[in-house]
C-alpha positions in Angstrom: 17.1 36.2 17.2 18.5 32.8 18.1 15.2 31.9 19.8 13.3 33.0 16.6 15.5 30.8 14.4 15.2 27.9 16.8 11.4 28.1 16.8 11.3 28.3 13.0 13.6 25.2 12.8 11.4 23.4 15.3 8.2 24.2 13.4 9.8 23.1 10.1 11.0 19.8 11.6 7.6 19.1 13.2 5.9 19.8 9.8 8.2 17.4 8.0 7.6 14.7 10.6 3.9 15.2 10.3 4.0 14.7 6.5 6.0 11.5 7.0 3.7 9.7 9.4 3.0 7.0 6.8 5.8 5.8 4.4 6.1 3.0 1.9 8.9 0.6 0.7 9.0 -1.9 -2.1 11.7 -4.4 -2.8 13.7 -3.0 0.2 13.7 0.5 -1.3 11.9 3.6 0.0 9.1 4.9 -2.1 8.6 8.6 -1.9 5.3 10.4 -2.5 4.8 10.9 -6.3 7.3 8.2 -7.3 6.5 5.9 -10.2 7.1 2.1 -9.9 6.9 -0.4 -12.8 5.9 -4.0 -12.3 5.4 -6.8 -14.8 2.9 -9.7 -14.5 4.1 -13.2 -15.1 0.6 -14.6 -15.6 -2.9 -13.2 -15.9 -2.7 -12.1 -12.3 -0.2 -9.9 -10.4 0.2 -9.6 -6.6 1.9 -6.3 -5.5 3.2 -6.3 -2.0 4.3 -3.0 -0.5 5.6 -2.6 3.0 3.9 0.1 5.0 5.4 2.1 7.9 3.8 4.0 10.7 6.4 6.4 12.0 4.6 7.8 15.0 4.1 6.1 18.4 0.3 5.8 18.3 -1.5 3.1 16.4 -3.4 4.3 13.4 -6.4 2.8 11.4 -5.4 2.9 7.8 -6.8 2.1 4.4 -5.3 1.5 1.0 -7.0 3.0 -2.1 -6.3 2.4 -5.8 -7.3 4.6 -8.7 -7.0 3.7 -12.4 -5.7 6.6 -14.4 -5.8 5.4 -17.9 -7.7 3.3 -20.4 -6.6 -0.3 -19.8 -8.3 -3.7 -19.3 -6.0 -4.3 -16.3 -8.0 -4.0 -13.1 -7.5 -4.1 -9.3 -9.6 -7.1 -8.3 -9.0 -6.8 -4.5 -6.9 -5.1 -1.9 -6.0 -7.2 1.2 -4.9 -6.0 4.6 -5.9 -8.5 7.3 -8.9 -9.3 5.2 -9.5 -9.1 1.4 -12.0 -6.7 0.0 -13.0 -6.8 -3.7 -12.5 -3.5 -5.6 -10.3 -0.5 -5.2 -10.5 0.2 -1.5 -9.3 -2.0 1.4 -11.0 -2.7 4.7 -9.7 -0.5 7.5 -6.7 -2.1 9.3 -4.4 -1.2 12.2 -0.7 -0.3 11.9 0.9 -0.3 15.3 2.9 2.7 16.4 6.5 2.8 15.1 6.1 -0.4 13.2 6.0 -1.8 9.8 3.0 -3.6 8.2 3.8 -6.4 5.7 0.5 -8.2 5.4 -1.1 -6.0 2.7 -1.1 -6.7 -1.0 -3.0 -5.6 -4.1 -4.3 -8.2 -6.5 -4.4 -7.2 -10.2 -6.1 -8.9 -13.1 -3.8 -8.4 -16.1 -5.0 -9.8 -19.5 -2.1 -10.8 -21.8 -3.1 -8.2 -24.4 -3.7 -5.3 -21.8 -2.2 -1.9 -22.5 0.1 -0.7 -19.7 -2.0 0.2 -16.7 -1.4 3.4 -14.8 -2.7 3.4 -11.2 -2.4 5.7 -8.2 -2.0 3.9 -4.9 -2.7 5.8 -1.7 -2.3 4.7 1.9 -3.8 7.0 4.6 -4.9 7.3 8.2 -8.7 7.2 8.2 -8.7 9.9 10.9 -6.4 12.3 9.0 -6.2 12.1 5.2 -3.3 14.7 5.3 -1.1 11.7 6.3 -1.5 10.1 2.8 1.4 8.4 1.3 1.0 7.8 -2.5 2.8 6.6 -5.5 2.0 5.6 -9.1 2.2 2.1 -10.4 2.6 1.0 -14.1 1.5 -2.5 -14.5 2.7 -4.4 -17.6 1.3 -7.6 -19.0 3.3 -10.8 -19.2 4.1 -10.3 -22.9 5.8 -6.9 -22.3 9.5 -6.3 -22.7 11.4 -7.3 -19.6 11.3 -4.4 -17.2 14.7 -5.2 -15.9 16.1 -3.5 -19.0 13.5 -0.8 -19.2 12.9 0.6 -15.7 14.4 4.1 -15.2 15.4 4.4 -18.8 13.5 7.7 -19.2 14.3 10.8 -17.1 11.6 13.5 -17.2 11.3 16.9 -15.7 8.7 19.6 -16.5 9.1 23.2 -15.4 7.7 25.5 -14.1 5.6 23.2 -11.9 3.1 24.4 -10.8 2.6 26.1 -14.2 0.1 28.4 -15.9 0.6 29.1 -19.6 3.3 26.8 -20.8 5.8 24.2 -19.7 9.2 23.0 -20.9 9.7 19.2 -20.6 13.3 18.0 -20.5 13.7 14.3 -21.3 16.5 11.8 -21.6 16.0 8.2 -22.8 17.7 5.2 -24.4 15.5 5.1 -27.5 15.5 7.7 -30.3 11.8 8.3 -30.5 8.6 8.3 -28.5 5.5 10.4 -27.7 5.1 12.8 -24.8 1.5 12.5 -23.5 -0.3 14.8 -21.1 -3.2 13.1 -19.2 -6.0 14.4 -17.1 -6.8 12.6 -13.9 -9.4 10.5 -15.7 -6.6 9.0 -17.6 -7.5 10.6 -20.9 -4.6 11.8 -23.1 -5.3 15.4 -23.9 -2.1 16.5 -25.6 0.5 14.5 -27.5 3.9 15.6 -29.0 6.4 13.4 -30.8 9.9 13.4 -29.4 13.1 12.4 -31.2 16.7 11.9 -30.1 18.0 10.6 -26.9 17.5 13.8 -25.1 16.0 17.2 -25.6 13.5 19.9 -24.5 9.9 20.4 -25.6 7.8 23.5 -25.0 4.1 22.8 -24.5 1.3 25.3 -24.3 -1.2 24.6 -21.5 -3.0 27.9 -21.5 -6.2 26.2 -22.8 -6.3 23.8 -19.9 -8.3 24.3 -16.7 -6.5 24.4 -13.4 -5.9 21.1 -11.8 -3.6 18.1 -11.5 -2.4 16.3 -14.6 0.1 13.5 -15.4 2.7 13.5 -18.2 4.8 10.6 -19.5 6.5 9.2 -22.5 5.3 6.2 -24.6 7.9 4.3 -26.7 8.4 0.8 -27.9 8.4 -0.4 -24.3 5.0 1.2 -23.6 4.5 3.8 -20.9 7.8 3.9 -19.1 7.6 6.9 -16.7 4.9 9.3 -15.5 5.1 12.4 -13.3 2.6 14.9 -11.8 2.0 18.4 -13.2 0.0 21.1 -11.4 -1.7 23.7 -13.6 -2.9 26.9 -11.8 
């Protein structure tokens, strides 16, 4: 019995380590898979500099990929890692074993009237995409409300997740009103519900939606302030 339990624990630990081969930090804080970060441009350009970590002893060849998830004029103009490549995919680059990589950055073009941009950023081993580390990035233009006072002002949780017929979304926010929006992975808003009060619960039918991955978030006077992933079966 003890051997069986030990083996199960060993397999669990190995699986966890495998899933954590690549990790990310920003502003000296760990970024977990699925986290949402918010950044604000101070001009018509924004440079975003994450720190990447290879947590295994072997060197890996990695790439950084960006994906725009909503309708905005903000764009990724280039991704740099050793060399700069225009567009939404970096050139392959090496991260040494058990080391950090601090030379990468993503260059955004952010027009002063651009709507908040929502992007998915992925970092992965080119030999094994299952090692992917990913997070979501909200990019605000230079005229947006100062994010120092807006970041993390909305707490969101949808359950069940994965879901099939309906979800309940719990929210808590500083403002008294906003709009809960459900997006498909093309960034199109497919359901909207008004929310009122600093906190509450909203039931949302999803029985008419095909299986897949979706995003949900709340818009208020500060723009898009938080997004999370929802899986529909």
